[in-house]
C-alpha angles and dihedrals in degrees: 000000000000121000116195113199116206135176147104120297113285094019091124101261099130095043092051093042091053092053092045095047091049093050099044101028094237121164113244126220127185111215095210096043106034106020107029112020097068087061104058102183143164112249090218096054103088093195093052091047091049091050090048094054091045092051093046090049090053091049092052093045089053089050090052090055092052104034129044092199133025144160126225117206100216123344136151102359096045090048089057096042099046097040085060089219121136105284102275114176098160100098090048091045089062091053093045092047090053092048089049090053087062087064094255115148107222122197130179113221109200116199119194139164140179123273095254092055090047090055093048093048093045091053090052092048100051144013090214117105094237115132135135122248113247089251092054092044092053091045091055092047089050089052090052091050091050092049091048089055089054094043114100096205124100109258141201118206119210118192100199092186094062096046132042118235094269092051092045092051092046090053092048090047091053092048093047091053090055090058096039 
C-alpha cells in the first residue's frame, strides 16, 4: 500500500506520518527531498520535465520492489498546488496508474487545518517571520480541494483543527484498516 500525504505546511502531515510509520513499519519518502530535488528542472522545458517524470517513476518502481508499504510526504497534488501551474495531474496519473498495475493500493491522505492553527503551528516550527496571509492560505487550501476533486485516487481527509493528534491518528488508523 502507498499512502500519499498532502496538505499545506503545518497541517499536521509530518506528525501524523511519523506516528503511522512507527506503528505500521512503512518506509517514508519525502517528495521534495528524495523524489524531486535531485532533478532540478525548469517547468517550461518539456524535455527536462519528461526526464524528471521518468526518473521519479524509476525511483518509485524501485521502492515498490523493496518495500511492500510506504508513505510519500507530498507528491502529485502538492506539486500542482505549489508550482502555481494549472492543476495538471496527467504526468503523475501515468506514474500512479503504473504503480496501481503492480497491485499497490494508493490512497491520498489530505491534511488541513484552519488559519489560526496554521499560525500557531508555524510559530512553533520556526523563528523566521515566514507565514502566509490568510488570503494566500485559503487560496492554497482551495487549490488542494480542487485538485482532490480531480484526483482519481481514494482519499482520506483529516481536519487537524477539529481533532487533536490522538483523535486524528485514531481516525486515520480506522480508515486505513478499511482499505487494508
